[in-house]
SEGU-562652 format. One record per atom (N, C-alpha, C, O): residue number from 1; residue in three letters; atom name; x, y, z. Coordinates in Angstrom, 1 decimal. Example, Ala and Ser with C-alpha at 12.3 -4.5 7.8 and 13.67 -1.06 7.14 Angstrom:
% residues 2
nr,rest,atom,c1,c2,c3
1,ALA,N,13.2,-5.7,7.8
1,ALA,CA,12.3,-4.5,7.8
1,ALA,C,13.2,-3.3,7.8
1,ALA,O,14.2,-3.3,8.5
2,SER,N,12.8,-2.2,7.1
2,SER,CA,13.7,-1.1,7.1
2,SER,C,12.9,0.0,7.9
2,SER,O,13.4,1.1,8.0
% end
This chain:
% residues 117
nr,rest,atom,c1,c2,c3
1,MET,N,19.0,109.0,-57.7
1,MET,CA,19.7,110.3,-57.3
1,MET,C,19.0,110.9,-55.9
1,MET,O,17.9,110.5,-55.5
2,ASN,N,19.6,111.5,-55.3
2,ASN,CA,19.0,111.8,-54.1
2,ASN,C,18.6,113.4,-54.3
2,ASN,O,19.3,114.3,-54.6
3,SER,N,17.2,113.5,-53.9
3,SER,CA,16.8,115.0,-54.2
3,SER,C,16.4,115.8,-52.9
3,SER,O,15.8,116.9,-52.9
4,ARG,N,16.9,115.3,-51.8
4,ARG,CA,17.0,115.7,-50.5
4,ARG,C,17.9,116.8,-50.3
4,ARG,O,19.1,116.6,-50.7
5,GLN,N,17.4,118.0,-49.9
5,GLN,CA,18.3,119.0,-49.9
5,GLN,C,19.0,119.0,-48.3
5,GLN,O,18.4,118.8,-47.3
6,PRO,N,20.3,119.2,-48.3
6,PRO,CA,20.9,119.4,-47.0
6,PRO,C,20.4,120.4,-46.0
6,PRO,O,20.0,121.5,-46.5
7,SER,N,20.3,120.2,-44.8
7,SER,CA,19.5,120.9,-44.0
7,SER,C,20.8,122.1,-43.6
7,SER,O,21.9,121.9,-44.1
8,PRO,N,20.5,123.2,-42.9
8,PRO,CA,21.7,124.2,-42.7
8,PRO,C,23.0,123.8,-42.1
8,PRO,O,24.1,124.3,-42.3
9,ALA,N,22.6,122.6,-41.1
9,ALA,CA,23.8,122.3,-40.5
9,ALA,C,24.6,121.2,-41.2
9,ALA,O,25.6,120.7,-40.7
10,GLU,N,24.1,120.8,-42.6
10,GLU,CA,24.9,120.0,-43.1
10,GLU,C,25.6,120.5,-44.3
10,GLU,O,25.3,121.7,-44.5
11,SER,N,26.5,120.0,-45.2
11,SER,CA,27.1,120.7,-46.2
11,SER,C,27.4,119.4,-47.2
11,SER,O,27.7,118.3,-46.8
12,GLU,N,27.3,119.7,-48.5
12,GLU,CA,27.8,118.6,-49.6
12,GLU,C,29.0,118.4,-49.4
12,GLU,O,29.8,119.4,-49.4
13,PRO,N,29.5,116.9,-49.4
13,PRO,CA,30.9,116.7,-49.1
13,PRO,C,31.5,116.7,-50.5
13,PRO,O,30.8,116.7,-51.4
14,ASP,N,32.9,116.6,-50.5
14,ASP,CA,33.4,116.5,-51.7
14,ASP,C,33.0,115.1,-52.3
14,ASP,O,32.7,114.1,-51.7
15,TYR,N,33.1,115.4,-53.7
15,TYR,CA,32.3,114.3,-54.7
15,TYR,C,33.4,113.3,-54.7
15,TYR,O,32.9,112.2,-54.8
16,ARG,N,34.5,113.2,-54.6
16,ARG,CA,35.5,112.3,-54.3
16,ARG,C,35.0,111.4,-53.3
16,ARG,O,34.7,110.2,-53.6
17,PHE,N,34.7,111.8,-51.9
17,PHE,CA,34.2,111.0,-50.9
17,PHE,C,32.8,110.5,-51.1
17,PHE,O,32.4,109.7,-50.3
18,THR,N,32.2,111.0,-51.8
18,THR,CA,31.0,110.4,-52.0
18,THR,C,30.8,109.2,-53.1
18,THR,O,29.9,108.4,-52.9
19,LEU,N,31.7,109.3,-54.0
19,LEU,CA,32.1,108.1,-55.1
19,LEU,C,32.7,107.4,-54.3
19,LEU,O,32.3,106.3,-54.6
20,ALA,N,33.5,107.3,-53.4
20,ALA,CA,34.4,106.5,-52.8
20,ALA,C,33.3,105.7,-51.7
20,ALA,O,33.4,104.5,-51.5
21,ASN,N,32.5,106.3,-51.3
21,ASN,CA,31.4,105.6,-50.4
21,ASN,C,30.6,104.7,-51.1
21,ASN,O,30.1,103.7,-50.6
22,GLU,N,30.3,105.2,-52.6
22,GLU,CA,29.5,104.6,-53.4
22,GLU,C,30.2,103.4,-54.0
22,GLU,O,29.5,102.5,-54.4
23,ARG,N,31.3,103.3,-54.0
23,ARG,CA,32.2,102.2,-54.5
23,ARG,C,32.2,101.3,-53.6
23,ARG,O,31.9,100.1,-53.8
24,THR,N,32.6,101.8,-52.3
24,THR,CA,32.3,100.8,-51.2
24,THR,C,31.1,100.0,-50.9
24,THR,O,31.3,98.9,-50.5
25,PHE,N,30.0,100.3,-51.2
25,PHE,CA,28.6,100.1,-51.2
25,PHE,C,28.6,99.0,-52.2
25,PHE,O,28.3,97.8,-52.0
26,LEU,N,29.0,99.5,-53.5
26,LEU,CA,28.8,98.5,-54.6
26,LEU,C,29.8,97.1,-54.4
26,LEU,O,29.5,95.9,-54.8
27,ALA,N,31.0,97.4,-53.6
27,ALA,CA,31.8,96.1,-53.3
27,ALA,C,31.1,95.2,-52.5
27,ALA,O,31.1,94.0,-52.8
28,TRP,N,30.4,95.8,-51.5
28,TRP,CA,29.6,95.0,-50.5
28,TRP,C,28.3,94.2,-51.1
28,TRP,O,28.0,93.1,-50.9
29,ILE,N,27.8,95.2,-52.0
29,ILE,CA,26.7,94.5,-52.8
29,ILE,C,27.2,93.1,-54.0
29,ILE,O,26.6,92.1,-54.5
30,ARG,N,28.4,93.5,-54.3
30,ARG,CA,29.0,92.1,-55.4
30,ARG,C,29.3,91.1,-54.3
30,ARG,O,29.2,89.9,-54.7
31,THR,N,29.7,91.3,-53.1
31,THR,CA,30.2,90.2,-52.0
31,THR,C,28.8,89.5,-51.9
31,THR,O,28.8,88.3,-52.2
32,SER,N,27.7,90.2,-51.5
32,SER,CA,26.4,89.7,-51.5
32,SER,C,25.9,89.0,-52.5
32,SER,O,25.1,88.1,-52.2
33,LEU,N,26.1,89.4,-53.5
33,LEU,CA,25.8,88.5,-54.8
33,LEU,C,26.6,87.3,-55.0
33,LEU,O,26.2,86.2,-55.4
34,SER,N,27.9,87.5,-54.7
34,SER,CA,28.7,86.5,-55.0
34,SER,C,28.4,85.1,-53.8
34,SER,O,28.6,83.9,-54.0
35,LEU,N,28.0,85.6,-52.8
35,LEU,CA,27.6,84.7,-51.6
35,LEU,C,26.3,84.2,-52.0
35,LEU,O,26.1,83.0,-51.6
36,LEU,N,25.4,84.7,-52.6
36,LEU,CA,24.0,84.3,-53.1
36,LEU,C,24.3,83.3,-54.2
36,LEU,O,23.8,82.2,-54.1
37,ALA,N,25.0,83.4,-55.3
37,ALA,CA,25.5,82.5,-56.4
37,ALA,C,26.4,81.5,-55.9
37,ALA,O,26.4,80.4,-56.4
38,GLY,N,27.1,81.7,-54.9
38,GLY,CA,27.8,80.6,-54.4
38,GLY,C,27.1,79.7,-53.6
38,GLY,O,27.6,78.6,-53.4
39,GLY,N,25.9,79.9,-52.9
39,GLY,CA,25.1,79.2,-52.1
39,GLY,C,24.2,78.3,-53.1
39,GLY,O,23.9,77.1,-52.9
40,VAL,N,23.7,79.1,-54.2
40,VAL,CA,22.9,78.7,-55.1
40,VAL,C,23.7,77.3,-56.0
40,VAL,O,23.1,76.3,-56.3
41,ALA,N,24.9,77.7,-56.2
41,ALA,CA,25.9,76.8,-56.9
41,ALA,C,26.2,75.6,-56.3
41,ALA,O,26.2,74.6,-57.0
42,VAL,N,26.4,75.5,-55.0
42,VAL,CA,26.9,74.9,-54.3
42,VAL,C,25.6,73.6,-54.0
42,VAL,O,25.7,72.4,-53.9
43,HIS,N,24.6,74.3,-54.1
43,HIS,CA,23.5,73.2,-53.8
43,HIS,C,22.8,72.7,-54.8
43,HIS,O,21.9,71.8,-54.6
44,THR,N,23.1,73.3,-56.1
44,THR,CA,22.7,72.8,-57.5
44,THR,C,23.8,72.0,-58.2
44,THR,O,23.4,71.2,-59.1
45,LEU,N,25.0,72.2,-58.0
45,LEU,CA,26.0,71.6,-58.8
45,LEU,C,27.0,70.9,-58.0
45,LEU,O,27.7,70.1,-58.6
46,VAL,N,27.2,71.0,-56.7
46,VAL,CA,28.2,69.8,-55.8
46,VAL,C,27.7,68.9,-55.7
46,VAL,O,26.5,68.8,-55.4
47,ALA,N,28.4,67.7,-56.1
47,ALA,CA,28.0,66.5,-55.5
47,ALA,C,27.7,66.1,-54.0
47,ALA,O,28.5,66.6,-53.2
48,THR,N,26.7,65.3,-53.6
48,THR,CA,26.5,65.0,-52.0
48,THR,C,27.8,64.7,-51.4
48,THR,O,28.5,64.0,-52.1
49,PHE,N,28.3,65.0,-50.1
49,PHE,CA,29.3,65.0,-49.5
49,PHE,C,28.8,63.5,-48.6
49,PHE,O,27.7,63.1,-48.5
50,ARG,N,29.8,63.1,-48.3
50,ARG,CA,29.8,61.9,-47.3
50,ARG,C,29.0,62.2,-46.0
50,ARG,O,28.3,61.3,-45.5
51,ILE,N,29.1,63.3,-45.6
51,ILE,CA,28.3,63.8,-44.5
51,ILE,C,27.1,64.5,-45.0
51,ILE,O,27.1,65.4,-45.7
52,PRO,N,26.0,63.8,-44.3
52,PRO,CA,24.8,64.1,-44.8
52,PRO,C,24.4,65.5,-44.4
52,PRO,O,24.8,65.9,-43.3
53,GLY,N,23.8,66.2,-45.1
53,GLY,CA,23.5,67.5,-44.8
53,GLY,C,24.3,68.8,-44.9
53,GLY,O,23.9,69.9,-44.8
54,LEU,N,26.0,68.3,-45.3
54,LEU,CA,26.7,69.5,-45.1
54,LEU,C,26.9,70.2,-46.5
54,LEU,O,27.4,71.3,-46.6
55,ARG,N,26.3,69.4,-47.6
55,ARG,CA,26.1,70.7,-48.9
55,ARG,C,25.2,71.5,-48.4
55,ARG,O,25.5,72.7,-48.3
56,ARG,N,23.9,71.1,-48.1
56,ARG,CA,22.9,72.0,-47.7
56,ARG,C,23.3,73.1,-46.8
56,ARG,O,22.9,74.3,-46.8
57,ALA,N,24.1,72.5,-45.8
57,ALA,CA,24.4,73.6,-44.7
57,ALA,C,25.3,74.6,-45.3
57,ALA,O,25.2,75.8,-45.0
58,ILE,N,26.2,74.1,-46.1
58,ILE,CA,27.1,75.3,-46.7
58,ILE,C,26.3,76.4,-47.5
58,ILE,O,26.5,77.6,-47.4
59,ALA,N,25.3,75.6,-48.5
59,ALA,CA,24.6,76.4,-49.2
59,ALA,C,23.7,77.4,-48.6
59,ALA,O,23.6,78.5,-49.0
60,VAL,N,23.0,77.0,-47.5
60,VAL,CA,22.3,77.8,-46.9
60,VAL,C,22.8,78.8,-46.1
60,VAL,O,22.1,79.7,-45.9
61,THR,N,24.2,78.8,-45.6
61,THR,CA,24.9,79.7,-45.1
61,THR,C,25.1,80.8,-45.7
61,THR,O,25.0,82.0,-45.3
62,CYS,N,25.6,80.3,-46.9
62,CYS,CA,26.0,81.4,-47.9
62,CYS,C,24.7,82.3,-48.4
62,CYS,O,24.7,83.5,-48.4
63,VAL,N,23.8,81.6,-48.8
63,VAL,CA,22.5,82.5,-48.9
63,VAL,C,22.1,83.3,-48.0
63,VAL,O,21.8,84.5,-48.2
64,ALA,N,22.2,82.8,-46.8
64,ALA,CA,21.7,83.4,-45.7
64,ALA,C,22.5,84.5,-45.3
64,ALA,O,21.9,85.5,-44.8
65,LEU,N,23.6,84.5,-45.5
65,LEU,CA,24.6,85.5,-45.1
65,LEU,C,24.5,86.6,-46.2
65,LEU,O,24.8,87.8,-45.8
66,ALA,N,24.0,86.3,-47.5
66,ALA,CA,23.8,87.2,-48.6
66,ALA,C,22.9,88.5,-48.1
66,ALA,O,23.2,89.7,-48.2
67,VAL,N,21.9,88.1,-47.6
67,VAL,CA,20.7,88.9,-46.9
67,VAL,C,21.3,89.9,-45.9
67,VAL,O,21.1,91.1,-46.1
68,PRO,N,22.0,89.5,-44.7
68,PRO,CA,22.5,91.0,-44.0
68,PRO,C,23.8,91.8,-44.5
68,PRO,O,24.1,93.0,-44.1
69,VAL,N,24.4,91.0,-45.4
69,VAL,CA,25.5,91.8,-46.0
69,VAL,C,25.0,92.9,-46.8
69,VAL,O,25.4,94.1,-46.7
70,ALA,N,23.8,92.5,-47.7
70,ALA,CA,23.0,93.6,-48.5
70,ALA,C,22.4,94.5,-47.9
70,ALA,O,22.6,95.7,-48.2
71,MET,N,21.6,94.2,-47.1
71,MET,CA,20.8,95.4,-46.2
71,MET,C,22.0,96.2,-45.4
71,MET,O,22.0,97.4,-45.3
72,GLY,N,23.1,95.4,-44.7
72,GLY,CA,24.0,96.1,-44.1
72,GLY,C,24.9,97.1,-45.0
72,GLY,O,25.3,98.2,-44.6
73,ALA,N,25.0,96.6,-46.1
73,ALA,CA,25.5,97.4,-47.1
73,ALA,C,25.1,98.9,-47.4
73,ALA,O,25.8,99.9,-47.3
74,TYR,N,23.7,99.0,-47.6
74,TYR,CA,22.7,100.1,-47.6
74,TYR,C,22.9,100.9,-46.5
74,TYR,O,23.4,102.0,-46.5
75,GLN,N,22.6,100.1,-45.4
75,GLN,CA,22.6,101.0,-44.1
75,GLN,C,23.7,101.8,-43.9
75,GLN,O,23.6,103.0,-43.8
76,HIS,N,24.9,101.1,-44.0
76,HIS,CA,26.2,101.6,-43.9
76,HIS,C,26.4,102.8,-44.9
76,HIS,O,26.8,103.9,-44.5
77,TRP,N,26.1,102.5,-46.1
77,TRP,CA,26.0,103.7,-47.2
77,TRP,C,25.5,105.2,-46.7
77,TRP,O,26.1,106.3,-46.9
78,ARG,N,23.9,104.7,-46.0
78,ARG,CA,23.4,106.1,-45.6
78,ARG,C,24.1,106.7,-44.4
78,ARG,O,24.2,107.9,-44.3
79,GLN,N,24.5,105.9,-43.5
79,GLN,CA,25.1,106.5,-42.5
79,GLN,C,26.4,107.2,-42.7
79,GLN,O,26.7,108.2,-42.1
80,VAL,N,27.2,106.6,-43.6
80,VAL,CA,28.4,107.4,-43.8
80,VAL,C,28.1,108.7,-44.7
80,VAL,O,28.8,109.6,-44.6
81,GLN,N,27.0,108.7,-45.5
81,GLN,CA,26.5,110.0,-46.2
81,GLN,C,26.2,111.0,-45.4
81,GLN,O,26.5,112.2,-45.6
82,THR,N,25.5,110.5,-44.4
82,THR,CA,25.0,111.5,-43.2
82,THR,C,26.0,112.0,-42.6
82,THR,O,26.1,113.2,-42.3
83,ALA,N,27.0,111.0,-42.2
83,ALA,CA,27.9,111.6,-41.2
83,ALA,C,29.1,112.6,-42.0
83,ALA,O,29.6,113.6,-41.5
84,MET,N,29.3,112.2,-43.4
84,MET,CA,30.0,113.3,-44.4
84,MET,C,29.6,114.5,-44.2
84,MET,O,30.3,115.5,-43.9
85,ARG,N,28.1,114.5,-44.5
85,ARG,CA,27.2,115.8,-44.6
85,ARG,C,27.4,116.7,-43.4
85,ARG,O,27.4,117.9,-43.4
86,GLN,N,27.4,115.9,-42.3
86,GLN,CA,27.1,116.6,-40.9
86,GLN,C,28.4,116.6,-40.3
86,GLN,O,28.4,116.9,-39.1
87,GLY,N,29.7,116.4,-41.0
87,GLY,CA,30.9,116.5,-40.7
87,GLY,C,31.3,115.6,-39.2
87,GLY,O,32.2,116.1,-38.5
88,ALA,N,30.7,114.7,-39.0
88,ALA,CA,30.7,113.7,-37.8
88,ALA,C,31.8,112.8,-38.3
88,ALA,O,32.4,112.8,-39.4
89,PRO,N,32.2,111.9,-37.1
89,PRO,CA,32.8,110.9,-37.4
89,PRO,C,32.3,109.8,-38.1
89,PRO,O,31.2,109.4,-37.9
90,LEU,N,33.1,109.1,-39.1
90,LEU,CA,32.4,108.1,-40.0
90,LEU,C,32.0,106.6,-38.8
90,LEU,O,32.8,106.3,-37.9
91,PRO,N,31.2,106.1,-39.1
91,PRO,CA,30.5,104.9,-38.4
91,PRO,C,31.1,103.7,-38.8
91,PRO,O,31.4,103.5,-39.9
92,ARG,N,31.3,102.8,-37.7
92,ARG,CA,32.0,101.7,-37.9
92,ARG,C,30.9,100.7,-38.6
92,ARG,O,29.7,101.0,-38.5
93,SER,N,31.3,99.5,-39.1
93,SER,CA,30.4,99.0,-40.1
93,SER,C,30.2,97.5,-39.1
93,SER,O,31.1,96.8,-38.6
94,ARG,N,28.8,97.3,-39.0
94,ARG,CA,28.5,96.1,-38.2
94,ARG,C,28.3,94.8,-39.1
94,ARG,O,28.1,93.7,-38.7
95,VAL,N,28.4,95.0,-40.0
95,VAL,CA,28.7,93.9,-41.2
95,VAL,C,30.0,93.3,-41.1
95,VAL,O,30.1,92.1,-41.2
96,MET,N,31.0,94.1,-41.1
96,MET,CA,32.3,93.1,-41.2
96,MET,C,32.3,92.0,-40.3
96,MET,O,32.5,90.9,-40.8
97,PRO,N,32.3,92.1,-39.0
97,PRO,CA,32.4,91.1,-38.1
97,PRO,C,31.4,89.9,-38.4
97,PRO,O,31.8,88.7,-38.2
98,LEU,N,30.1,90.1,-38.7
98,LEU,CA,29.2,89.0,-39.4
98,LEU,C,29.8,88.6,-40.5
98,LEU,O,30.1,87.3,-40.5
99,LEU,N,30.2,89.2,-41.5
99,LEU,CA,30.7,88.3,-42.6
99,LEU,C,32.1,87.7,-42.3
99,LEU,O,32.5,86.6,-42.9
100,ALA,N,32.9,88.2,-41.5
100,ALA,CA,34.1,87.4,-41.0
100,ALA,C,33.8,85.9,-40.4
100,ALA,O,34.5,84.9,-40.7
101,VAL,N,32.8,86.1,-39.5
101,VAL,CA,32.4,85.0,-39.0
101,VAL,C,31.6,83.8,-40.0
101,VAL,O,32.0,82.7,-40.2
102,GLY,N,30.7,84.3,-40.4
102,GLY,CA,30.1,83.8,-41.6
102,GLY,C,30.8,82.9,-42.7
102,GLY,O,30.5,81.7,-42.8
103,ILE,N,31.7,83.6,-43.4
103,ILE,CA,32.8,83.2,-44.3
103,ILE,C,33.8,82.0,-43.4
103,ILE,O,34.1,80.9,-43.9
104,SER,N,34.1,82.4,-42.3
104,SER,CA,35.1,81.4,-41.6
104,SER,C,34.1,80.1,-41.5
104,SER,O,34.5,79.0,-41.8
105,ALA,N,32.8,80.2,-41.1
105,ALA,CA,32.1,78.9,-40.8
105,ALA,C,32.0,78.2,-41.8
105,ALA,O,32.3,77.0,-41.8
106,VAL,N,31.7,79.0,-43.2
106,VAL,CA,31.6,78.3,-44.6
106,VAL,C,32.9,77.7,-45.0
106,VAL,O,32.8,76.6,-45.6
107,ALA,N,34.2,78.3,-44.7
107,ALA,CA,35.4,77.9,-45.0
107,ALA,C,35.5,76.7,-44.2
107,ALA,O,36.0,75.8,-44.9
108,ILE,N,35.2,76.5,-42.8
108,ILE,CA,35.6,75.6,-42.3
108,ILE,C,34.7,74.2,-42.6
108,ILE,O,35.1,73.1,-42.5
109,MET,N,33.4,74.5,-43.1
109,MET,CA,32.5,73.3,-43.5
109,MET,C,33.1,72.9,-44.9
109,MET,O,33.0,71.7,-45.2
110,ALA,N,33.5,73.8,-45.7
110,ALA,CA,34.4,73.3,-46.7
110,ALA,C,35.4,72.1,-46.6
110,ALA,O,35.6,71.0,-47.1
111,VAL,N,36.1,72.9,-45.8
111,VAL,CA,37.7,72.0,-45.4
111,VAL,C,36.9,70.7,-44.8
111,VAL,O,37.5,69.6,-45.1
112,ILE,N,36.1,70.6,-44.2
112,ILE,CA,35.6,69.2,-43.6
112,ILE,C,34.9,68.6,-44.6
112,ILE,O,34.9,67.4,-44.6
113,ALA,N,34.2,69.1,-45.6
113,ALA,CA,33.7,68.5,-46.8
113,ALA,C,34.6,67.7,-47.6
113,ALA,O,34.6,66.5,-47.8
114,VAL,N,35.4,68.7,-48.0
114,VAL,CA,36.5,68.0,-49.1
114,VAL,C,37.5,67.1,-48.2
114,VAL,O,38.1,66.2,-48.7
115,GLY,N,37.8,67.4,-46.7
115,GLY,CA,38.7,66.4,-45.9
115,GLY,C,37.9,65.1,-46.0
115,GLY,O,38.7,64.2,-46.0
116,PHE,N,36.9,64.9,-46.0
116,PHE,CA,36.3,63.7,-45.6
116,PHE,C,35.5,63.2,-47.0
116,PHE,O,34.6,62.4,-46.8
117,ARG,N,35.8,63.4,-48.2
117,ARG,CA,35.2,63.1,-49.6
117,ARG,C,35.7,62.0,-49.7
117,ARG,O,35.5,61.4,-50.8
% end
């Protein structure tokens, strides 16, 4: 729970917006946990591919992507909360482009792995 009192220039946002912001944060955290679990699962459970190191590359990419997604989720949640309290425009997420590129890279590696199996 946040015990910080809003400054005079800030106001408490409608609780529905606060809860929506929290749900968005939790969705990003679920995505991060899924990437982490997927990376561990690929490394632990998937048989070695014909291309040496590809399994490890997929696993490491998933796990490495989980870190900035989780950190970015928290940072974005705080920025949105602050913007809502101040009546400012909502910030854009810096995590989305990173996530799109990272998951595209994992998907391309998976296609190569399955294609050359």
